Structures are given as C-alpha cells and as structure tokens.
C-alpha positions, -999 to 999 in steps of 0.1 A, spaced: 372 238 -544 341 225 -562 318 199 -546 302 171 -565 265 164 -562 271 139 -533 292 165 -514 265 192 -518 238 168 -505 259 158 -475 267 194 -467 230 203 -468 221 174 -446 247 184 -420 234 220 -420 199 208 -415 210 185 -386 228 214 -369 198 238 -373 174 211 -359 196 205 -329 199 242 -323 161 246 -324 157 218 -298 180 235 -274 163 269 -275 140 279 -246 103 270 -252 93 307 -253 113 312 -285 96 283 -304 67 294 -325 56 258 -327 48 259 -290 17 280 -298 -6 253 -312 -42 243 -312 -44 212 -289 -80 200 -283 -90 192 -247 -96 156 -237 -123 155 -211 -124 121 -195 -88 112 -204 -66 100 -175 -29 102 -182 -5 74 -171 22 80 -145 48 80 -173 30 108 -190 32 128 -158 70 128 -160 80 162 -173 110 172 -193 137 182 -167 135 219 -174 98 219 -165 101 198 -133 95 216 -100 128 228 -86 144 256 -65 161 282 -86 180 315 -84 153 342 -89 160 379 -82 129 398 -73 115 426 -50 83 406 -44 78 393 -9 82 357 0 50 337 -7 42 358 -39 35 339 -71 51 353 -102 42 340 -136 63 346 -166 41 337 -195 67 338 -222 91 316 -202 63 290 -194 73 291 -157 55 299 -124 77 310 -95 68 309 -59 91 334 -42 111 321 -13 134 351 -8 151 380 -25 171 357 -48 153 323 -47 121 307 -57 105 274 -64 99 271 -101 71 251 -118 67 244 -155 33 256 -168 11 257 -198 -2 292 -207 -28 309 -229 -27 305 -266 -19 334 -289 -46 360 -283 -54 347 -248 -23 357 -230 -25 385 -205 -6 403 -177 -16 419 -145 -19 418 -107 -43 395 -90 -48 376 -57 -59 340 -50 -96 345 -43 -104 309 -34 -91 274 -37 -107 241 -46 -95 205 -48 -107 184 -78 -129 213 -90 -158 210 -114 -153 223 -149 -176 246 -169 -159 254 -202 -162 291 -212 -183 299 -243 -152 309 -263 -138 274 -258 -170 257 -267 -171 278 -299 -137 264 -309 -144 229 -296 -182 222 -298 -178 186 -286 -169 197 -251 -193 190 -223 -211 221 -208 -203 208 -173 -180 181 -159 -177 170 -123 -142 170 -108 -121 139 -110 -90 124 -126 -102 129 -161 -113 165 -156 -92 191 -175 -91 212 -143 -70 185 -127 -64 180 -90 -67 215 -77 -74 251 -87 -64 285 -74 -89 311 -86 -75 345 -96 -95 374 -83 -129 379 -99 -116 368 -133 -125 336 -152 -88 326 -150 -72 300 -127 -40 283 -119 -51 246 -121 -40 211 -128 -45 192 -161 -52 158 -175 -29 166 -204 6 168 -190 21 169 -225 8 205 -228 32 218 -201 55 243 -218 30 251 -245 6 280 -252 -28 262 -256 -52 273 -229 -79 300 -229 -59 321 -205 -55 299 -175 -22 285 -162 -20 247 -160 4 225 -141 7 188 -138 -14 175 -109 15 167 -86 27 203 -90 -6 220 -85 -12 199 -54 21 210 -41 14 247 -49 -21 244 -34 -7 232 -1 19 260 0 -2 292 -7 -32 305 12 -62 325 -1 -51 361 -5 -17 352 -21 -5 379 -44 -1 368 -80 19 388 -106 15 378 -142 42 391 -165 48 388 -203 85 394 -200 113 385 -175 122 410 -148 153 430 -155 
C-alpha cells in the first residue's frame, strides 16, 4: 500500500516520538548527552524546589549484591550512583554527579578527613577551562563544594555537596563526586574517617 505525503509525514513524526520517549527512559549512563560542559556558578544558591531530584536519583534503600563489608562506600561512575553498603544484598543509594569525559577514574581509597561547609580552591585545570572562577571561596550556601565534603585519601578528589543540584546524574566535574546538600549531609553523618571507598567504572557482576 502506498502512502500519500501526509501519511509519510505522520509516520515519521510517530517514529520520532517513539524514539524520543525511548531515549528518555534509558538509564542516564547510556545517554551521551549527560556528558556536557556545565560551568560552575560560585555564589548561586539553589531554591528548595531545585533541590528536589528526579525519583531515580533520590536517596533510597535498594537491593545491592556485594562482597564489601557494611559501611563501605561503592561508587559506580557509569550508573551515576553512590552506594553505602548496609549488608550482603542491601545498600542506601544516592544519585551523584561524576567526572566529565577524561576526568573519570576508578580505584580504592579511604575517607581521609571530613569537613562541613568546606572552603573551595578550584584546581588549576578547572581555572584553565573557566577563567572567571575565584581562586578561593569560603564555605557557605553558594559554595560549589556544598554543605560537606569527604576527602578521598591523598588525592585532590572528594565526595561533596553542590550548589547546582541540576547536575546530579551528569558527568560534569573535574573528577569529584557531587551530591545534593541534604544527601551529602546524610552521608557525612553516617560514615567515619577511615571508611573504605571503592570507585568502579562498571557494575559488579
């Protein structure tokens, strides 16, 4: 059966609609558009409405099979999730923002120290990309480090809060892992210095 011009246009529109809906339902890790260049906003204070995450990224208990001991933090960069292990098959899951393409990494670390409302000194690589950034910024609601930070070993990387909650689920940082402030405060209160942190690029099998 031959379609007229109108029929062809309608068929193409339907196919586009289906492919768009399918893309919106895919996990964030499969979306290339999630790796973007989002400039930092030092001094910006998000509204309470902006802090409300998409349901998939909200803090929640989940089934999580692992051999890691309870209390261990496991980060799956490609999934955009941080897991705090509760037992052999359960964890508390947090949505996170991760390093942009070229700044993602994997390894084993420990929480070397903790700080609430930490100061921020942008690394030189970030200043090269965003020259407008301050060289130093005291802690506070508009600080890109957010409400708390967990420092990872002797590296420059941290698990920290953010004043840009819209970047949760995205790959935008210089290698740090960011959570909304309510989540990083929750995690801060649950884990001590010395906590084991496992950073993975792929899910456990």
